[in-house]
C-alpha positions, 0 to 999 in steps of 0.5 A: 085672763090668757095673757097673764097665764103667759105673762107668768109663764113667760117669767118662770122660764126666762126670769127677770133677769133675761126678759130685758134682754129678751125684750131688746134683741127681740126689738133690734130683730125687728128693726132690723127686718122692717129696714131690710123689708123697707130696702126691698120696697125701694128698690121695687119702686125705682125699678117700676119708675123706669 
């Protein structure tokens, strides 16, 4: 029930035209974050291998 109310509130605040843009930008940000943290983890592994 909480999630339905939250979804309705988000629809009212941003509208249906902005939601795909928000989702796309959130997905891109998440992908960039994952790539950056993966790069950091790879650097740590190469430092410990030496």
